[in-house]
Steps between C-alpha positions, in 0.01 A plus 500: 500500500652817643736465792418757768725555800315641803727627777447638848722568799351234732272201454209647694449748217449211254313270738159552338640478148648158582147368548392631158754294305426170329753224426715622788859378516738601783842600367827389659716727714381860495303447180172500697197405281374451146148454368249616240243778513280650227695333221845603626787311659548687828816489710485638855827618655615703799751785504534559872457836671704802392597665172853364455396145579202527265709625208758222533228238522307637202812505283561135588137401440489670160813313391374165631129509413504717184138615547294669232350731762573596858239606757659664805237502774481531876369711785549873538391794708243751383612862476166658412173496690287339229687168513376224729637162609471262204502764226759439227732768362633434149820698452502732201832620636726404787705761686806436714513722808778758485817433699830679563368821348431340162185550299251210513516260207191363330407230251190448285311174467408299190205666326373178341466327835352813655232506232414134571486576873247779441233234442571317827266518799518316832219390734605673822682815398574752229773487235656829394803631319738710703855576607696274733782632717789274600667575835784326688301409813145429610297817561306428819348833599196668349687831507790352309270364233316831463829687467627262230176517305510879504870525415506256208143507375489122542200277571675209671832403656711186517868404508580297188306624197755743354793259497282219366372711211853628427633143480217389272532797265873427466406153371224617265227290666146641519406562863213629706538609860199488734459543874198408712447749781577343836482815713309818425671835530332572837608171661802491733675162476681342796871579485714198419230332292741443209720275719227246566455317165738217417599407142163330445307802625382325815577656840839410645450405868807694614406806296148500641624435855746788474230740388262396777770523767589853390140609441256264676212736428537422127388136544135561414586733213741250346244222478239740364735561207465138386160575348657790311765267363239247387295765323802650323619153391152421367497822300837418345378154398185645343705765321747250352220271383311795354807632319581160347136465390502850350819422306361167377179663380697778333711246313185323378364828365807565286 
């Protein structure tokens, strides 16, 4: 049985996948959860928000769990107009946004896993290959997302993918990176949204209170985003199940 490590920044991103697992066993400390799905032993783990934190956590997880495969999943922002909430972007390449006058760096994904992912479909969205851009902070404005998409030729944006893929490639573990679209390119997000989730992905009362005190008009918009989160999480769960099934069927055909 293959051991597959599935990671995300916060638990909300894996909330629907948790419900897909059989033989579930909570793991001690920050281990999180283990179960089975489509003939694989699946470990769920969290990296936390931010590139540096994600890289350190992934390096530790790879040493501790020794997975056969790693699926790095989570939510991201769309940078092109054809992507909708719940669509899944599979990274053919991941680009790190340029900083301090340096040229942007980029990494390519595992072609074997990409080929298996080509056969995956999900009930409430589209799955497509594309380019993911990693940036140091949440991009809240529609204008900012359009500018990034135009500048880098990227389809989606997040904060952790580049450092995660770099850490995995250093260890020689096969990895696929996928992001479910939380916000379309035309959607302006409330500022300060990234400060609300706690380590488990659920809203922190103080973070939410601070946002509402600073911007009380964002109250209705914040709660309308919960349905977006649920749809994106559902798409990720369907994608992971579909990818594991595709790999299992491919192995049987060999």
